[in-house]
C-alpha positions as CSV (number, residue, x, y, z in Angstrom):
1,X,174.4,-30.4,120.2
2,X,174.2,-29.6,123.9
3,X,177.5,-28.1,124.8
4,X,177.0,-29.2,128.3
5,X,177.2,-32.9,127.2
6,X,180.3,-32.4,125.5
7,X,181.9,-31.1,128.4
8,X,181.5,-34.4,130.5
9,X,184.8,-35.4,131.3
10,X,186.4,-37.2,134.4
11,X,189.3,-35.5,136.4
12,X,191.5,-38.3,135.6
13,X,191.0,-37.3,131.9
14,X,188.5,-39.9,130.7
15,X,186.4,-38.3,128.0
16,X,183.7,-39.4,125.5
17,X,183.6,-40.1,121.7
18,X,181.5,-37.6,120.1
19,X,179.4,-40.2,118.7
20,X,178.6,-41.4,122.3
21,X,177.7,-37.9,123.1
22,X,175.3,-37.5,120.2
23,X,173.8,-40.8,121.1
24,X,173.0,-39.4,124.7
25,X,171.8,-36.0,123.1
26,X,169.4,-38.0,121.0
27,X,168.0,-39.8,123.9
28,X,167.9,-36.9,126.2
29,X,166.0,-34.6,123.7
30,X,163.1,-37.3,123.3
31,X,162.4,-37.5,127.1
32,X,159.6,-35.5,128.6
33,X,162.0,-33.6,130.8
34,X,165.7,-33.4,131.3
35,X,167.3,-35.7,133.8
36,X,170.4,-35.1,135.7
37,X,173.3,-36.3,133.6
38,X,176.7,-37.8,135.3
39,X,179.7,-39.5,133.9
40,X,180.7,-42.8,135.7
41,X,184.0,-43.9,136.5
42,X,183.5,-46.9,134.5
43,X,183.3,-44.7,131.3
44,X,179.5,-44.8,131.1
45,X,177.0,-41.8,131.2
46,X,174.3,-42.0,134.0
47,X,170.8,-40.4,133.5
48,X,168.8,-39.7,136.9
49,X,165.5,-38.8,138.1
50,X,164.7,-38.4,141.6
51,X,161.2,-37.1,142.9
52,X,160.2,-35.9,146.5
53,X,157.9,-38.9,147.0
54,X,161.0,-41.3,147.0
55,X,160.6,-42.4,143.4
56,X,164.0,-42.8,141.8
57,X,165.1,-43.8,138.3
58,X,168.6,-44.4,137.0
59,X,169.8,-45.4,133.6
60,X,173.3,-46.0,132.8
61,X,174.2,-46.0,129.1
62,X,177.5,-47.5,127.8
63,X,179.4,-46.5,124.6
64,X,178.1,-49.5,123.0
65,X,174.4,-48.6,123.7
66,X,173.6,-51.1,126.5
67,X,171.4,-49.7,129.2
68,X,171.4,-50.6,132.9
69,X,168.2,-49.4,134.5
70,X,167.6,-49.0,138.5
71,X,164.2,-48.0,139.8
72,X,162.8,-47.4,143.3
73,X,159.1,-46.7,143.6
74,X,157.3,-44.7,146.1
75,X,156.9,-47.7,148.3
76,X,160.6,-48.2,148.2
77,X,160.5,-51.3,146.1
78,X,163.7,-51.9,144.0
79,X,163.7,-53.1,140.5
């Protein structure tokens, strides 16, 4: 398992269950290229892609495997 994922932890001591980290690792290894990975203050993990042409994709994954997806296309349209 990716040790960088295991190090995700907040300054206030919130950490993630190993099973959640394993789920994130399984998702990331299937992607064509590595996203930026951030913990959120809600206890979720955010995967983020940002391109120079203004495209943006954010996927927030909860410990119960719910995904919230936010996208901006090259024309600035939000989805």
